C-alpha positions in Angstrom: 16.3 23.3 -13.5 18.7 21.3 -11.3 19.1 21.7 -7.5 22.7 20.9 -6.6 24.2 20.3 -3.2 25.9 17.8 -1.0 24.1 15.7 1.6 22.4 17.8 4.1 22.4 20.9 1.9 18.5 21.1 1.9 17.7 19.7 -1.6 14.9 17.3 -0.4 13.7 19.8 2.1 13.3 22.4 -0.6 11.3 20.0 -2.8 9.1 19.0 0.2 8.4 22.7 0.9 7.5 23.3 -2.8 5.2 20.3 -2.8 3.7 21.3 0.5 4.8 18.1 2.2 7.2 19.6 4.7 6.6 18.7 8.3 6.4 21.6 10.8 5.8 25.3 10.1 7.1 27.2 7.1 7.4 30.9 6.3 7.0 32.7 3.1 5.0 31.5 0.1 5.5 29.4 -3.1 4.1 30.9 -6.4 3.1 28.9 -9.4 2.8 31.2 -12.4 2.2 34.1 -10.0 -0.5 32.4 -8.0 0.0 31.0 -4.4 0.8 27.3 -4.7 -1.5 25.6 -2.1 -1.4 21.9 -1.3 -4.6 21.2 -3.2 -3.3 23.2 -6.3 -0.1 21.2 -6.2 -1.9 17.9 -6.1 -4.1 18.9 -9.1 -1.5 20.5 -11.4 2.0 19.2 -10.3 3.7 15.9 -9.7 6.4 14.7 -7.4 8.6 11.6 -8.0 10.5 10.3 -5.0 13.3 7.9 -4.8 11.3 5.0 -3.5 8.3 4.1 -5.6 6.3 0.9 -5.3 4.5 -0.7 -8.1 1.8 -3.4 -7.8 3.4 -6.7 -8.9 1.5 -8.6 -11.6 0.7 -5.5 -13.6 2.5 -4.6 -16.9 4.0 -1.2 -17.6 1.1 -0.2 -19.8 -1.5 -1.3 -17.2 0.3 0.6 -14.5 0.0 3.8 -16.5 -3.5 3.1 -17.7 -4.8 2.5 -14.2 -3.4 5.8 -12.9 -6.4 7.9 -11.8 -6.9 10.9 -14.0 -10.0 12.6 -15.4 -9.2 11.2 -18.8 -10.9 8.1 -20.1 -11.5 6.1 -23.2 -9.5 7.1 -26.3 -7.9 10.1 -24.7 -6.5 8.0 -21.8 -5.2 5.4 -24.2 -3.6 8.0 -26.5 -1.9 9.7 -23.5 -0.5 6.4 -22.2 0.9 5.5 -25.7 2.5 9.0 -25.9 4.1 8.7 -22.4 5.4 5.2 -23.3 7.0 6.5 -26.4 8.4 9.7 -24.8 10.0 7.7 -22.0 11.4 4.9 -24.3 9.2 2.3 -22.6 7.2 1.2 -25.7 9.3 -2.0 -26.0 8.6 -3.0 -22.4 4.9 -1.9 -22.4 3.8 -5.5 -21.8 6.5 -6.4 -19.3 5.5 -6.9 -15.7 6.8 -4.3 -13.4 8.6 -6.8 -11.1 10.9 -7.6 -13.9 12.0 -4.1 -14.8 15.5 -2.9 -14.2 16.2 0.2 -12.2 16.4 2.5 -15.2 13.0 1.3 -16.5 11.4 1.4 -13.1 12.6 5.0 -12.6 11.2 6.0 -16.0 7.9 4.3 -15.2 7.6 6.3 -11.9 8.1 9.4 -14.0 5.5 8.2 -16.5 2.9 7.7 -13.8 3.1 11.4 -13.1 3.3 12.5 -16.7 0.1 10.6 -17.5 -1.6 13.3 -15.3 -0.1 16.0 -17.6 1.4 18.2 -14.9 2.5 21.8 -15.4 5.4 21.2 -13.0 7.3 18.0 -12.2 9.6 17.6 -9.2 12.1 14.8 -9.0 14.3 13.8 -6.0 17.6 12.6 -7.3 16.3 10.6 -10.3 19.8 9.5 -11.5 20.8 8.0 -8.1 21.9 4.4 -8.6 21.9 4.6 -12.4 24.8 3.8 -14.6 26.2 6.8 -16.7 24.4 5.7 -19.9 21.0 5.3 -18.1 21.5 8.6 -16.3 22.3 10.4 -19.6 19.2 8.8 -21.2 17.0 9.8 -18.4 18.1 13.5 -18.3 17.8 13.7 -22.1 14.3 12.3 -22.0 13.3 14.8 -19.3 14.7 17.6 -21.3 12.8 16.5 -24.4 9.6 16.1 -22.4 9.9 19.6 -21.0 10.4 21.1 -24.5 7.6 18.9 -26.1 4.9 19.2 -23.5 5.7 22.5 -21.8 6.1 20.8 -18.3 8.5 22.6 -16.0 11.0 20.1 -14.4 12.8 20.6 -11.2 15.2 17.9 -10.2 17.8 17.4 -7.5 21.3 16.1 -8.2 24.0 15.2 -5.8 26.8 14.1 -8.3 26.1 15.7 -11.7 28.0 14.5 -14.7 29.4 16.8 -17.3 27.2 15.3 -20.1 24.1 16.5 -18.1 25.2 20.2 -18.3 23.8 20.9 -21.9 20.3 19.7 -20.9 19.9 22.1 -18.0 18.4 25.6 -18.4 19.0 26.6 -14.8 21.0 25.6 -11.7 20.5 26.2 -8.0 23.5 25.5 -5.7 22.6 25.0 -2.0 24.7 24.6 1.1 23.1 24.1 4.5 20.0 25.8 3.2 21.8 28.8 1.8 21.7 29.8 -1.9 25.2 30.0 -3.4 23.9 30.6 -6.9 20.5 30.4 -8.7 20.0 31.3 -12.3 20.7 30.2 -15.9 23.5 27.9 -16.6 24.9 30.3 -19.2 25.0 33.1 -16.7 26.5 30.8 -14.1 29.9 30.7 -15.7 30.0 34.4 -16.1 28.9 35.1 -12.6 31.4 32.9 -10.9 34.1 34.2 -13.2 33.3 37.8 -12.2 33.6 37.0 -8.5 37.0 35.3 -8.9 36.1 31.6 -9.3 36.4 30.9 -13.1 35.9 27.2 -14.1 39.1 25.6 -15.3 39.1 24.3 -18.9 38.1 20.6 -19.4 36.5 20.7 -15.9 32.8 19.8 -15.3 31.3 23.2 -14.3 28.5 21.6 -12.3 30.8 19.4 -10.2 33.4 22.2 -9.9 31.0 24.7 -8.4 29.3 22.0 -6.4 32.6 21.3 -4.6 33.0 25.1 -4.2 29.6 25.0 -2.4 30.4 22.1 -0.1 31.9 22.3 3.4 35.3 20.6 3.6 35.2 18.4 6.7 38.6 16.7 6.4 40.1 18.9 9.1 39.1 21.6 11.5 41.1 24.3 9.7 39.6 23.3 6.3 36.1 23.2 7.8 36.4 26.8 9.2 37.9 28.1 6.0 35.3 26.5 3.6 32.5 27.5 5.9 33.6 31.2 5.8 34.1 31.0 2.1 30.5 29.6 1.6 29.0 32.3 3.9 30.8 34.9 1.9 29.4 33.4 -1.4 25.9 33.2 0.0 26.1 36.8 1.2 27.6 37.9 -2.2 24.8 36.3 -4.1 22.1 37.8 -2.0 23.4 41.2 -3.0 23.8 40.4 -6.7 21.1 41.1 -9.3 21.1 38.2 -11.7 19.4 38.7 -15.0 16.4 36.4 -15.0 16.0 33.9 -17.8 12.2 34.2 -17.6 9.9 31.4 -16.6 11.4 28.0 -15.9 9.6 26.9 -19.0 8.1 29.6 -21.3 5.8 27.1 -22.9 4.6 25.9 -19.5 3.9 29.4 -18.0 0.5 29.4 -19.5 0.0 25.7 -19.8 -3.4 24.3 -19.1 -3.0 20.5 -18.4 -5.1 18.1 -20.5 -5.8 16.1 -17.3 -6.5 19.2 -15.2 -8.6 18.6 -12.0 -9.0 15.8 -9.6 -10.9 12.6 -10.7 -14.0 11.8 -8.7 -14.1 9.1 -6.0 -16.1 6.8 -8.1 -13.6 6.9 -11.0 -10.7 6.4 -8.6 -12.5 3.4 -7.0 -13.1 1.9 -10.5 -9.4 2.3 -11.3 -8.3 0.7 -8.0 -10.8 -2.1 -8.5 -9.6 -2.8 -12.1 -6.0 -2.7 -10.9 -6.8 -5.2 -8.1 -8.4 -7.5 -10.6 -5.6 -7.2 -13.1 -3.0 -8.0 -10.4 -5.1 -11.0 -9.2 -5.6 -12.5 -12.7 -2.2 -11.7 -14.1 -0.5 -14.6 -16.0 2.5 -15.0 -13.7 3.7 -16.1 -10.4 2.1 -13.1 -8.7 -1.3 -13.9 -10.2 -1.1 -17.6 -9.4 -0.1 -16.9 -5.8 -3.0 -14.4 -5.4 -5.5 -16.9 -6.8 -4.2 -19.7 -4.7 -4.3 -17.6 -1.5 -7.8 -16.3 -2.2 -9.4 -19.4 -3.6 -7.5 -22.6 -2.7 -5.9 -22.1 0.7 -9.0 -22.3 2.9 -10.5 -25.5 1.2 -7.0 -27.1 1.2 -6.6 -26.6 4.9 -10.1 -27.9 5.6 -9.3 -31.0 3.5 -6.6 -31.8 6.1 -9.4 -32.6 8.6 -10.3 -35.7 6.6 -7.0 -37.2 7.8 -8.0 -36.9 11.5 -11.8 -36.8 11.7 -13.0 -39.1 8.9 -14.1 -42.0 11.1 -15.6 -40.1 14.1 -18.5 -42.0 15.7 -21.5 -40.8 17.7 -20.5 -42.0 21.2 -19.0 -39.9 24.0 -15.6 -40.1 22.4 -17.0 -39.0 19.1 -18.7 -36.0 20.8 -15.4 -34.7 22.1 -13.8 -35.4 18.7 -16.4 -33.3 16.9 -15.9 -30.7 19.6 -12.2 -30.6 18.6 -13.1 -30.5 14.9 -15.1 -27.3 15.6 -12.1 -25.8 17.3 -9.9 -26.7 14.3 -12.5 -25.3 11.8 -12.6 -21.9 13.5 -8.8 -21.8 14.1 -8.0 -22.7 10.5 -10.5 -20.1 9.2 -8.9 -17.5 11.3 -5.4 -18.6 10.3 -6.2 -18.6 6.6 -7.6 -15.0 6.9 -4.4 -13.9 8.6 -2.1 -15.5 6.1 -3.9 -14.3 3.1 -4.0 -10.7 4.4 -0.4 -10.3 5.5 0.7 -11.8 2.1 -1.5 -9.8 -0.3 -2.4 -6.6 1.5 1.0 -5.0 2.5 1.9 -4.0 -1.0 -1.4 -2.1 -1.3 -0.8 -0.5 2.1 2.6 0.6 0.9 1.3 2.0 -2.3 -1.5 3.8 -0.3 1.1 5.5 1.9 2.9 6.8 -1.2 -0.3 8.1 -2.8 -1.5 9.9 0.4 0.5 13.1 -0.4 -0.9 13.0 -4.0 -4.4 13.3 -2.6 -5.7 10.9 -5.2 -7.9 8.8 -2.9 -8.7 8.2 0.7 -8.1 5.1 2.7 -11.8 4.3 2.7 -11.8 4.2 -1.1 -8.8 1.8 -1.1 -10.6 -0.5 1.4 -13.9 -0.5 -0.6 -12.0 -1.4 -3.7 -10.0 -4.1 -1.9 -13.0 -5.6 -0.2 -14.9 -5.5 -3.4 -12.4 -8.0 -4.7 -11.6 -9.9 -1.5 -15.1 -10.6 -0.2 -16.4 -12.3 -3.4 -13.3 -14.5 -3.4 -13.7 -15.3 0.3 -17.4 -16.3 -0.3 -16.4 -18.6 -3.2 -13.5 -20.1 -1.1 -15.8 -20.6 1.9 -18.4 -22.4 -0.3 -15.8 -24.8 -1.5 -14.4 -25.3 2.0 -17.9 -25.9 3.3 -18.4 -28.6 0.7 -15.1 -30.2 1.8 -16.0 -30.2 5.6 -19.7 -30.9 5.4 -19.4 -34.7 5.1 -17.3 -34.8 8.2 -19.2 -32.5 10.4 -22.7 -33.6 9.2 -24.4 -36.6 7.8 -23.9 -36.6 4.0 -26.9 -39.0 3.5 -29.3 -36.2 4.7 -28.2 -33.0 2.9 -29.7 -29.8 4.2 -29.4 -26.6 2.5 -30.1 -24.5 5.6 -27.5 -26.3 7.6 -25.0 -25.9 4.8 -25.7 -22.1 4.9 -25.0 -22.1 8.6 -21.7 -23.8 8.0 -20.9 -21.3 5.3 -21.6 -18.3 7.5 -19.4 -19.7 10.2 -16.4 -20.2 7.9 -16.9 -17.0 5.9 -17.3 -14.7 8.9 -14.3 -16.2 10.7 -12.1 -15.7 7.6 -13.3 -12.1 7.0 -13.0 -11.2 10.7 -9.3 -12.3 10.8 -8.7 -10.5 7.5 -10.2 -7.2 8.7 -8.4 -7.5 12.0 -5.0 -7.7 10.2 -6.0 -4.7 7.9 -6.7 -2.6 11.0 -3.3 -3.4 12.5 -1.5 -2.9 9.2 -2.4 0.7 9.3 0.0 1.4 12.2 2.3 -1.7 12.2 5.0 -1.9 9.4 6.1 -5.5 9.7 3.3 -8.0 8.5 4.8 -10.7 10.6 4.3 -8.7 13.8 0.7 -8.1 12.7 0.2 -11.8 12.3 1.5 -12.5 15.8 -0.8 -9.9 17.3 -3.9 -11.0 15.5 -3.1 -14.7 16.3 -2.7 -13.9 20.0 -6.0 -12.1 20.2 -7.9 -14.8 18.3 -6.3 -17.6 20.3 -7.4 -16.0 23.6 -10.9 -15.6 22.0 -11.0 -19.3 21.0 -9.8 -20.5 24.4 -12.4 -18.6 26.3 -15.4 -18.3 24.0 -15.5 -21.3 21.7 -16.5 -23.9 24.4 -14.0 -26.3 22.9 -10.8 -25.8 24.9 -12.8 -25.6 28.1 -16.5 -25.5 28.9 -18.4 -22.5 30.0 -19.0 -24.1 33.4 -15.4 -23.6 34.3 -15.4 -19.9 33.6 -16.0 -17.1 36.0 -19.4 -15.3 35.5 -17.7 -12.1 34.4 -15.7 -14.1 31.8 -18.9 -15.8 30.5 -20.5 -12.3 30.1 -17.4 -10.9 28.3 -17.4 -13.8 25.7 -20.6 -12.3 24.3 -18.5 -9.5 22.9 -16.4 -12.0 20.7 -17.1 -13.4 17.3 -15.8 -16.8 18.3 -18.8 -17.4 20.7 -21.4 -17.1 18.0 -19.5 -18.9 15.3 -18.7 -21.8 17.7 -22.4 -21.9 18.9 -23.5 -22.1 15.3 -21.2 -25.0 14.5 -22.1 -26.8 17.7 -25.7 -26.4 16.9 -25.5 -27.9 13.4 -23.1 -30.6 14.5 -25.1 -31.9 17.5 -28.7 -31.0 16.9 -29.2 -31.7 13.2 -27.4 -35.0 13.0 -29.2 -38.2 14.0 -27.4 -40.2 16.7 -26.9 -43.8 15.7 -25.8 -44.9 19.1 -27.1 -47.8 21.3 -26.2 -47.5 25.0 -24.4 -50.5 26.5 -22.3 -51.2 29.6 -19.2 -49.8 27.8 -20.8 -47.3 25.5 -22.3 -44.1 26.7 -24.7 -42.2 24.4 -24.7 -38.5 25.5 -27.6 -36.3 24.8 -26.9 -33.3 22.5 -28.8 -30.9 24.7 -26.8 -31.9 27.8 -23.5 -31.7 25.9 -24.3 -28.2 24.5 -25.4 -27.0 27.9 -22.1 -28.1 29.4 -19.9 -26.7 26.7 -21.8 -23.5 25.7 -24.1 -22.9 28.6 -27.1 -23.2 26.2 -29.1 -26.3 25.6 -30.8 -24.9 22.6 -28.8 -22.2 20.8 -30.6 -19.7 18.6 -29.1 -20.0 15.1 -30.7 -16.7 14.0 -28.9 -14.7 16.7 -25.6 -16.6 15.9 -25.8 -15.9 12.2 -26.6 -12.2 12.7 -23.9 -11.8 15.3 -21.2 -13.6 13.3 -21.9 -11.5 10.2 -22.2 -8.3 12.2 -18.7 -8.8 13.7 -17.1 -9.3 10.3 -19.0 -6.6 8.4 -18.8 -4.2 11.4 -15.1 -4.5 11.6 -14.8 -3.8 7.8 -16.9 -0.7 8.3 -14.8 0.3 11.3 -11.6 0.0 9.2 -13.0 2.4 6.6 -13.5 5.0 9.3 -10.1 4.2 10.8 -8.4 4.8 7.4 -10.1 8.1 7.0 -8.1 9.6 10.0 -4.7 11.2 9.1 -1.7 8.9 9.6 0.5 9.8 12.6 3.8 11.2 11.6 5.7 8.3 13.1 3.7 5.8 11.1 4.2 7.8 7.9 7.9 7.8 8.5 7.9 4.0 9.1 6.0 3.3 5.9 8.1 5.8 4.0 11.3 4.1 5.1 
């Protein structure tokens, strides 16, 4: 069935009402095979393909379909994917990555994602928009064959229907400013309009002809009034007519029980998201290489730059302040890498999540658990490599100490994860990743300036500022790094008239306000900030998105 009308006629609004996505209050009810169509029932048994559909780069067409959450698994899932690929003429591009698909293939893939779930009703919002005539004809013919083969009722909106589409349609609905000009079978359509004095001329596209008849003419005031009155008369005339019903939209689908009926469990959805994340990360292409570089190499690479500036730092007073600057750079670079990795890799998942929310497939907490299940192990490996790079500069490599190395690892990893989770929190409500990076950087720079003891000592801060720094991650990560840099390394310094050998306890007391920091508290607090913010994000993503945020992400 095709919903026809010009812009502003109410095509998308009607689809949103049927799919229970319409904002604001609605009246009346929508029935599916005689039963009230609730939002939960629509999510379980129907599908909706919008104009804008985002796919995860790095995945192939077959992987995108296979990782769609359904209750099917194993052989049944693989068979269903192969069937959908064949029905949508996508078998030849099954192993092609989604970022290289043309618009026609991408549109068919978006339909395939819904067909894998085996819906009884599929809604499509202008699926032929932007397609060339041949691709549009191919798409409509595929949809017609799918409806006949699977028993899936298909309801699609069209703004500029071509004549070659007419034979594939069973019904047509003409809308104008929310009013129904005609709704019924395409065969009865010609007879109805002929009976009321509007026969379709020969060699004319009947869909386009009656669409123009149902459109307000805005070229002049007189034409606007005349066409408006004519359309009002048509709407009023149709409301009095008794059109012979063609039966259900799809006879085969009226009693159809979908193979993939029901909603998959949260654990199964998490597994699908986790496998999709892994497949995208390890894909053999530019996307996969970028992801691996950002997750594994970026942090060690930035830490290796410290060798250019701090390789020959001594143990005199000048060396003490140089190491103090090194600690500032370590924390700042860890924060910066966390921000850069997140704003590069996470927005595409955020966008896909915003599109999947109306489907009700998974919650934001499920997405974050899957994302962190991939991100955190990578961040640990990256932090271990970075710690190996920075250890010889910050500490004495002649006296390796596993405990001290663990302290360094905790400081790097917690700083990276904290910045990552901070960006994830902002990305829930801010659309532009660059704005998120600026906001997170601003917050962390203030934290480093006040709480790290590197930019200025604690002695120079007001008492209330000193107390407030206890609520920042930077204070504990910096205290941990200061402790292992100045208390665990033996000082090879002989005081002379020109060389001053500072005492580590005095230096730490001046910079941090503590002569003997407690490493246990620093480790616990550093990890608590990172893990606590990750847990807070899961709770944050459970709350419904504000309408303004939904609209931003949708656009």
